[in-house]
Residue, then its C-alpha position, 0 to 999 in steps of 0.5 A: m493455483l489461486l493461492s499461488a498467484h495471491v502469494l506471488l502478487g503479495f510478495t511482489a508488492l511487499v518487495l517493491g513497496p520499499l524499493v519504490m518508496l526509497s527510490r529517486k522520485a524522477p522519471g524512470f524506475h519510480p513511476r514504472a515500479g509504482e505501476v507494477y506495485h499498483a497492479a500487484v496490489l490490485g491482483v492481491c485484492l482480487t485474489a483475496g476476494a476469490l479466496a474468501a469466496l471459496d472459504w467464506a467462514r474462515l477467510w471473510g475477515f481478510l476481504p476488508i483488509a484487501i479492499g482497504s489496501y487497494a482503496f489506499a493504493f488507488v487513491g495514491y495512484a490516482a493522485a499521481k496520475l491526476r496531479f491536482r493541487g496538493w496531490l503529493p501528500v495524498h499520493v504518499i498517504g495512499q501508497s503508504g496506507s496500502y503498504i501498511a495494510m499489505v504488511t498487516a495482512l502478511l503478519v496476521v496470516n503468519w502470526e495467528n491468534a494475536v492482536w499485535p499483528w493487527v496493530i504493529p504495522t499501523l503503530v510503526g507506519t503511521p508516524l513515518v507517513a506523518w513525518t514524510v508528509r510534513r517533510i514534503s509539505r515543508v519543502s513544497r512551501q519553500y518552493s512556492a514561497g521562493 
């Protein structure tokens, strides 16, 4: 039952992530789906911790991924809620980092005994996040200058 909840929550986060990232950034779908994404990532982290505790010798290595994924999600979530000066790049990095960690975990679980699942999501995701942050920073500067 715990594993089923973990898989369902992970599936929810993995499907919602791109939908939220690509959705229009306005009241409505984006913030509501972002709330569900945040809850799903938290649920994945909690169920991963419980699963690791049940089979520590075999699953302990997934706990740092789960904690890291939720830490990124929390930072991104908090940035959007607090909206401090310069919050948007922090939000993007946090949410994107959590998604990269979720994809990493999915690949590692399903592509055993290989180093590539640990590396591919970061190699693909990091340049996309950097490009997005540069883009929103440039747009932000245009609005503040104009």
